[in-house]
PDB file of N, CA, C and O in Angstrom:
ATOM      1  N   MET A   1     -50.143  -7.881  19.425  1.00  0.00           N
ATOM      2  CA  MET A   1     -48.852  -7.950  18.764  1.00  0.00           C
ATOM      3  C   MET A   1     -48.823  -9.232  17.931  1.00  0.00           C
ATOM      4  O   MET A   1     -49.201 -10.303  18.406  1.00  0.00           O
ATOM      5  N   THR A   2     -48.380  -9.110  16.713  1.00  0.00           N
ATOM      6  CA  THR A   2     -48.334 -10.266  15.831  1.00  0.00           C
ATOM      7  C   THR A   2     -47.166 -11.171  16.196  1.00  0.00           C
ATOM      8  O   THR A   2     -46.258 -10.769  16.923  1.00  0.00           O
ATOM      9  N   ALA A   3     -47.200 -12.383  15.689  1.00  0.00           N
ATOM     10  CA  ALA A   3     -46.123 -13.337  15.945  1.00  0.00           C
ATOM     11  C   ALA A   3     -44.810 -12.805  15.377  1.00  0.00           C
ATOM     12  O   ALA A   3     -43.752 -12.978  15.983  1.00  0.00           O
ATOM     13  N   PHE A   4     -44.879 -12.168  14.231  1.00  0.00           N
ATOM     14  CA  PHE A   4     -43.669 -11.616  13.623  1.00  0.00           C
ATOM     15  C   PHE A   4     -43.083 -10.506  14.487  1.00  0.00           C
ATOM     16  O   PHE A   4     -41.869 -10.449  14.685  1.00  0.00           O
ATOM     17  N   ALA A   5     -43.926  -9.634  14.996  1.00  0.00           N
ATOM     18  CA  ALA A   5     -43.468  -8.534  15.857  1.00  0.00           C
ATOM     19  C   ALA A   5     -42.866  -9.076  17.148  1.00  0.00           C
ATOM     20  O   ALA A   5     -41.854  -8.566  17.629  1.00  0.00           O
ATOM     21  N   THR A   6     -43.488 -10.105  17.705  1.00  0.00           N
ATOM     22  CA  THR A   6     -42.969 -10.721  18.927  1.00  0.00           C
ATOM     23  C   THR A   6     -41.598 -11.336  18.675  1.00  0.00           C
ATOM     24  O   THR A   6     -40.675 -11.156  19.469  1.00  0.00           O
ATOM     25  N   LEU A   7     -41.469 -12.056  17.579  1.00  0.00           N
ATOM     26  CA  LEU A   7     -40.185 -12.670  17.228  1.00  0.00           C
ATOM     27  C   LEU A   7     -39.120 -11.607  17.005  1.00  0.00           C
ATOM     28  O   LEU A   7     -37.987 -11.743  17.465  1.00  0.00           O
ATOM     29  N   ARG A   8     -39.490 -10.562  16.305  1.00  0.00           N
ATOM     30  CA  ARG A   8     -38.539  -9.482  16.037  1.00  0.00           C
ATOM     31  C   ARG A   8     -38.062  -8.840  17.337  1.00  0.00           C
ATOM     32  O   ARG A   8     -36.863  -8.618  17.509  1.00  0.00           O
ATOM     33  N   ARG A   9     -38.978  -8.542  18.249  1.00  0.00           N
ATOM     34  CA  ARG A   9     -38.617  -7.927  19.531  1.00  0.00           C
ATOM     35  C   ARG A   9     -37.737  -8.865  20.361  1.00  0.00           C
ATOM     36  O   ARG A   9     -36.803  -8.417  21.026  1.00  0.00           O
ATOM     37  N   THR A  10     -38.032 -10.147  20.322  1.00  0.00           N
ATOM     38  CA  THR A  10     -37.219 -11.136  21.035  1.00  0.00           C
ATOM     39  C   THR A  10     -35.800 -11.155  20.493  1.00  0.00           C
ATOM     40  O   THR A  10     -34.843 -11.182  21.266  1.00  0.00           O
ATOM     41  N   LEU A  11     -35.654 -11.143  19.196  1.00  0.00           N
ATOM     42  CA  LEU A  11     -34.323 -11.143  18.580  1.00  0.00           C
ATOM     43  C   LEU A  11     -33.577  -9.845  18.855  1.00  0.00           C
ATOM     44  O   LEU A  11     -32.362  -9.859  19.054  1.00  0.00           O
ATOM     45  N   GLU A  12     -34.292  -8.723  18.867  1.00  0.00           N
ATOM     46  CA  GLU A  12     -33.665  -7.442  19.188  1.00  0.00           C
ATOM     47  C   GLU A  12     -33.148  -7.434  20.623  1.00  0.00           C
ATOM     48  O   GLU A  12     -32.042  -6.961  20.888  1.00  0.00           O
ATOM     49  N   LYS A  13     -33.945  -7.954  21.540  1.00  0.00           N
ATOM     50  CA  LYS A  13     -33.519  -8.004  22.941  1.00  0.00           C
ATOM     51  C   LYS A  13     -32.319  -8.929  23.111  1.00  0.00           C
ATOM     52  O   LYS A  13     -31.401  -8.619  23.870  1.00  0.00           O
ATOM     53  N   ARG A  14     -32.318 -10.047  22.421  1.00  0.00           N
ATOM     54  CA  ARG A  14     -31.190 -10.987  22.505  1.00  0.00           C
ATOM     55  C   ARG A  14     -29.916 -10.321  21.994  1.00  0.00           C
ATOM     56  O   ARG A  14     -28.860 -10.463  22.610  1.00  0.00           O
ATOM     57  N   ALA A  15     -29.997  -9.602  20.885  1.00  0.00           N
ATOM     58  CA  ALA A  15     -28.839  -8.907  20.336  1.00  0.00           C
ATOM     59  C   ALA A  15     -28.339  -7.844  21.306  1.00  0.00           C
ATOM     60  O   ALA A  15     -27.132  -7.688  21.492  1.00  0.00           O
ATOM     61  N   GLU A  16     -29.256  -7.119  21.918  1.00  0.00           N
ATOM     62  CA  GLU A  16     -28.875  -6.099  22.893  1.00  0.00           C
ATOM     63  C   GLU A  16     -28.208  -6.739  24.109  1.00  0.00           C
ATOM     64  O   GLU A  16     -27.200  -6.234  24.604  1.00  0.00           O
ATOM     65  N   TYR A  17     -28.769  -7.845  24.588  1.00  0.00           N
ATOM     66  CA  TYR A  17     -28.191  -8.571  25.718  1.00  0.00           C
ATOM     67  C   TYR A  17     -26.752  -9.003  25.411  1.00  0.00           C
ATOM     68  O   TYR A  17     -25.851  -8.800  26.225  1.00  0.00           O
ATOM     69  N   LEU A  18     -26.545  -9.593  24.244  1.00  0.00           N
ATOM     70  CA  LEU A  18     -25.201 -10.050  23.870  1.00  0.00           C
ATOM     71  C   LEU A  18     -24.222  -8.887  23.751  1.00  0.00           C
ATOM     72  O   LEU A  18     -23.058  -9.015  24.129  1.00  0.00           O
ATOM     73  N   ARG A  19     -24.687  -7.756  23.226  1.00  0.00           N
ATOM     74  CA  ARG A  19     -23.827  -6.580  23.095  1.00  0.00           C
ATOM     75  C   ARG A  19     -23.405  -6.060  24.469  1.00  0.00           C
ATOM     76  O   ARG A  19     -22.229  -5.783  24.703  1.00  0.00           O
ATOM     77  N   VAL A  20     -24.366  -5.933  25.365  1.00  0.00           N
ATOM     78  CA  VAL A  20     -24.070  -5.435  26.710  1.00  0.00           C
ATOM     79  C   VAL A  20     -23.128  -6.398  27.428  1.00  0.00           C
ATOM     80  O   VAL A  20     -22.178  -5.966  28.081  1.00  0.00           O
ATOM     81  N   LYS A  21     -23.384  -7.680  27.312  1.00  0.00           N
ATOM     82  CA  LYS A  21     -22.546  -8.692  27.961  1.00  0.00           C
ATOM     83  C   LYS A  21     -21.105  -8.608  27.455  1.00  0.00           C
ATOM     84  O   LYS A  21     -20.164  -8.635  28.249  1.00  0.00           O
ATOM     85  N   ARG A  22     -20.933  -8.507  26.143  1.00  0.00           N
ATOM     86  CA  ARG A  22     -19.584  -8.405  25.558  1.00  0.00           C
ATOM     87  C   ARG A  22     -18.868  -7.147  26.041  1.00  0.00           C
ATOM     88  O   ARG A  22     -17.677  -7.184  26.348  1.00  0.00           O
ATOM     89  N   GLU A  23     -19.598  -6.034  26.106  1.00  0.00           N
ATOM     90  CA  GLU A  23     -18.986  -4.777  26.542  1.00  0.00           C
ATOM     91  C   GLU A  23     -18.519  -4.870  27.992  1.00  0.00           C
ATOM     92  O   GLU A  23     -17.437  -4.386  28.324  1.00  0.00           O
ATOM     93  N   ILE A  24     -19.310  -5.476  28.843  1.00  0.00           N
ATOM     94  CA  ILE A  24     -18.922  -5.630  30.246  1.00  0.00           C
ATOM     95  C   ILE A  24     -17.719  -6.553  30.361  1.00  0.00           C
ATOM     96  O   ILE A  24     -16.778  -6.261  31.100  1.00  0.00           O
ATOM     97  N   GLU A  25     -17.742  -7.655  29.641  1.00  0.00           N
ATOM     98  CA  GLU A  25     -16.627  -8.606  29.691  1.00  0.00           C
ATOM     99  C   GLU A  25     -15.333  -7.995  29.173  1.00  0.00           C
ATOM    100  O   GLU A  25     -14.248  -8.393  29.597  1.00  0.00           O
ATOM    101  N   ALA A  26     -15.435  -7.035  28.265  1.00  0.00           N
ATOM    102  CA  ALA A  26     -14.253  -6.423  27.668  1.00  0.00           C
ATOM    103  C   ALA A  26     -13.636  -5.329  28.535  1.00  0.00           C
ATOM    104  O   ALA A  26     -12.526  -4.873  28.259  1.00  0.00           O
ATOM    105  N   LEU A  27     -14.348  -4.903  29.583  1.00  0.00           N
ATOM    106  CA  LEU A  27     -13.807  -3.849  30.445  1.00  0.00           C
ATOM    107  C   LEU A  27     -12.538  -4.331  31.152  1.00  0.00           C
ATOM    108  O   LEU A  27     -12.465  -5.482  31.584  1.00  0.00           O
ATOM    109  N   PRO A  28     -11.547  -3.456  31.268  1.00  0.00           N
ATOM    110  CA  PRO A  28     -10.386  -3.817  32.087  1.00  0.00           C
ATOM    111  C   PRO A  28     -10.857  -4.056  33.524  1.00  0.00           C
ATOM    112  O   PRO A  28     -11.694  -3.315  34.041  1.00  0.00           O
ATOM    113  N   VAL A  29     -10.318  -5.087  34.159  1.00  0.00           N
ATOM    114  CA  VAL A  29     -10.761  -5.462  35.501  1.00  0.00           C
ATOM    115  C   VAL A  29     -10.627  -4.301  36.473  1.00  0.00           C
ATOM    116  O   VAL A  29     -11.511  -4.073  37.298  1.00  0.00           O
ATOM    117  N   GLU A  30      -9.529  -3.571  36.380  1.00  0.00           N
ATOM    118  CA  GLU A  30      -9.317  -2.448  37.299  1.00  0.00           C
ATOM    119  C   GLU A  30     -10.427  -1.411  37.171  1.00  0.00           C
ATOM    120  O   GLU A  30     -10.943  -0.922  38.176  1.00  0.00           O
ATOM    121  N   LEU A  31     -10.788  -1.081  35.957  1.00  0.00           N
ATOM    122  CA  LEU A  31     -11.855  -0.102  35.719  1.00  0.00           C
ATOM    123  C   LEU A  31     -13.188  -0.632  36.224  1.00  0.00           C
ATOM    124  O   LEU A  31     -13.921   0.071  36.920  1.00  0.00           O
ATOM    125  N   ALA A  32     -13.494  -1.860  35.876  1.00  0.00           N
ATOM    126  CA  ALA A  32     -14.778  -2.438  36.254  1.00  0.00           C
ATOM    127  C   ALA A  32     -14.934  -2.511  37.772  1.00  0.00           C
ATOM    128  O   ALA A  32     -15.950  -2.088  38.323  1.00  0.00           O
ATOM    129  N   VAL A  33     -13.923  -3.048  38.431  1.00  0.00           N
ATOM    130  CA  VAL A  33     -14.042  -3.275  39.870  1.00  0.00           C
ATOM    131  C   VAL A  33     -13.862  -1.984  40.658  1.00  0.00           C
ATOM    132  O   VAL A  33     -14.703  -1.645  41.491  1.00  0.00           O
ATOM    133  N   GLU A  34     -12.791  -1.273  40.408  1.00  0.00           N
ATOM    134  CA  GLU A  34     -12.468  -0.105  41.224  1.00  0.00           C
ATOM    135  C   GLU A  34     -13.335   1.105  40.912  1.00  0.00           C
ATOM    136  O   GLU A  34     -13.780   1.797  41.828  1.00  0.00           O
ATOM    137  N   ASP A  35     -13.579   1.367  39.648  1.00  0.00           N
ATOM    138  CA  ASP A  35     -14.326   2.573  39.287  1.00  0.00           C
ATOM    139  C   ASP A  35     -15.833   2.352  39.181  1.00  0.00           C
ATOM    140  O   ASP A  35     -16.619   3.206  39.590  1.00  0.00           O
ATOM    141  N   LEU A  36     -16.228   1.225  38.641  1.00  0.00           N
ATOM    142  CA  LEU A  36     -17.652   0.985  38.417  1.00  0.00           C
ATOM    143  C   LEU A  36     -18.283   0.092  39.486  1.00  0.00           C
ATOM    144  O   LEU A  36     -19.505   0.052  39.621  1.00  0.00           O
ATOM    145  N   GLY A  37     -17.459  -0.615  40.235  1.00  0.00           N
ATOM    146  CA  GLY A  37     -17.970  -1.482  41.287  1.00  0.00           C
ATOM    147  C   GLY A  37     -18.662  -2.729  40.788  1.00  0.00           C
ATOM    148  O   GLY A  37     -19.542  -3.266  41.461  1.00  0.00           O
ATOM    149  N   ILE A  38     -18.270  -3.202  39.598  1.00  0.00           N
ATOM    150  CA  ILE A  38     -18.851  -4.436  39.073  1.00  0.00           C
ATOM    151  C   ILE A  38     -17.739  -5.439  38.787  1.00  0.00           C
ATOM    152  O   ILE A  38     -16.594  -5.058  38.547  1.00  0.00           O
ATOM    153  N   TYR A  39     -18.080  -6.695  38.814  1.00  0.00           N
ATOM    154  CA  TYR A  39     -17.137  -7.770  38.512  1.00  0.00           C
ATOM    155  C   TYR A  39     -17.459  -8.293  37.124  1.00  0.00           C
ATOM    156  O   TYR A  39     -18.586  -8.725  36.881  1.00  0.00           O
ATOM    157  N   PRO A  40     -16.483  -8.266  36.189  1.00  0.00           N
ATOM    158  CA  PRO A  40     -16.757  -8.715  34.823  1.00  0.00           C
ATOM    159  C   PRO A  40     -17.289 -10.147  34.740  1.00  0.00           C
ATOM    160  O   PRO A  40     -17.969 -10.498  33.776  1.00  0.00           O
ATOM    161  N   GLY A  41     -16.988 -10.968  35.735  1.00  0.00           N
ATOM    162  CA  GLY A  41     -17.521 -12.325  35.754  1.00  0.00           C
ATOM    163  C   GLY A  41     -19.028 -12.365  35.932  1.00  0.00           C
ATOM    164  O   GLY A  41     -19.659 -13.386  35.657  1.00  0.00           O
ATOM    165  N   ASP A  42     -19.609 -11.269  36.387  1.00  0.00           N
ATOM    166  CA  ASP A  42     -21.063 -11.165  36.535  1.00  0.00           C
ATOM    167  C   ASP A  42     -21.726 -10.550  35.306  1.00  0.00           C
ATOM    168  O   ASP A  42     -22.883 -10.136  35.367  1.00  0.00           O
ATOM    169  N   ALA A  43     -21.004 -10.487  34.201  1.00  0.00           N
ATOM    170  CA  ALA A  43     -21.517  -9.837  32.992  1.00  0.00           C
ATOM    171  C   ALA A  43     -22.852 -10.418  32.555  1.00  0.00           C
ATOM    172  O   ALA A  43     -23.745  -9.675  32.146  1.00  0.00           O
ATOM    173  N   ASP A  44     -23.002 -11.729  32.635  1.00  0.00           N
ATOM    174  CA  ASP A  44     -24.247 -12.372  32.219  1.00  0.00           C
ATOM    175  C   ASP A  44     -25.415 -11.861  33.059  1.00  0.00           C
ATOM    176  O   ASP A  44     -26.451 -11.472  32.521  1.00  0.00           O
ATOM    177  N   LYS A  45     -25.244 -11.864  34.360  1.00  0.00           N
ATOM    178  CA  LYS A  45     -26.307 -11.431  35.272  1.00  0.00           C
ATOM    179  C   LYS A  45     -26.630  -9.950  35.090  1.00  0.00           C
ATOM    180  O   LYS A  45     -27.798  -9.563  35.076  1.00  0.00           O
ATOM    181  N   ILE A  46     -25.598  -9.126  34.952  1.00  0.00           N
ATOM    182  CA  ILE A  46     -25.791  -7.680  34.797  1.00  0.00           C
ATOM    183  C   ILE A  46     -26.491  -7.363  33.486  1.00  0.00           C
ATOM    184  O   ILE A  46     -27.417  -6.552  33.452  1.00  0.00           O
ATOM    185  N   ALA A  47     -26.052  -8.003  32.405  1.00  0.00           N
ATOM    186  CA  ALA A  47     -26.648  -7.759  31.087  1.00  0.00           C
ATOM    187  C   ALA A  47     -28.093  -8.233  31.065  1.00  0.00           C
ATOM    188  O   ALA A  47     -28.956  -7.551  30.513  1.00  0.00           O
ATOM    189  N   ARG A  48     -28.367  -9.382  31.654  1.00  0.00           N
ATOM    190  CA  ARG A  48     -29.734  -9.893  31.680  1.00  0.00           C
ATOM    191  C   ARG A  48     -30.655  -8.930  32.406  1.00  0.00           C
ATOM    192  O   ARG A  48     -31.757  -8.644  31.939  1.00  0.00           O
ATOM    193  N   ARG A  49     -30.198  -8.424  33.560  1.00  0.00           N
ATOM    194  CA  ARG A  49     -31.020  -7.491  34.332  1.00  0.00           C
ATOM    195  C   ARG A  49     -31.220  -6.191  33.554  1.00  0.00           C
ATOM    196  O   ARG A  49     -32.314  -5.625  33.568  1.00  0.00           O
ATOM    197  N   ALA A  50     -30.178  -5.715  32.879  1.00  0.00           N
ATOM    198  CA  ALA A  50     -30.267  -4.451  32.136  1.00  0.00           C
ATOM    199  C   ALA A  50     -31.244  -4.545  30.960  1.00  0.00           C
ATOM    200  O   ALA A  50     -31.968  -3.591  30.676  1.00  0.00           O
ATOM    201  N   VAL A  51     -31.263  -5.679  30.288  1.00  0.00           N
ATOM    202  CA  VAL A  51     -32.084  -5.805  29.088  1.00  0.00           C
ATOM    203  C   VAL A  51     -33.482  -6.319  29.394  1.00  0.00           C
ATOM    204  O   VAL A  51     -34.468  -5.795  28.874  1.00  0.00           O
ATOM    205  N   TYR A  52     -33.571  -7.327  30.223  1.00  0.00           N
ATOM    206  CA  TYR A  52     -34.859  -7.979  30.461  1.00  0.00           C
ATOM    207  C   TYR A  52     -35.572  -7.517  31.730  1.00  0.00           C
ATOM    208  O   TYR A  52     -36.738  -7.842  31.953  1.00  0.00           O
ATOM    209  N   GLY A  53     -34.865  -6.764  32.545  1.00  0.00           N
ATOM    210  CA  GLY A  53     -35.484  -6.257  33.763  1.00  0.00           C
ATOM    211  C   GLY A  53     -35.310  -7.149  34.951  1.00  0.00           C
ATOM    212  O   GLY A  53     -35.789  -6.828  36.039  1.00  0.00           O
TER     213      GLY A  53
END
């Protein structure tokens, strides 16, 4: 993989991480906690695991 391809993939993953994090943080607390079983305050941890493994 070239340096350009690596940089591009890194930036794509970062953008995806930020998108997922924002979406989780934007969930109404009632929906997140009661229906999905997640705490919006854990958005960083959840998004990181979802994108980076």
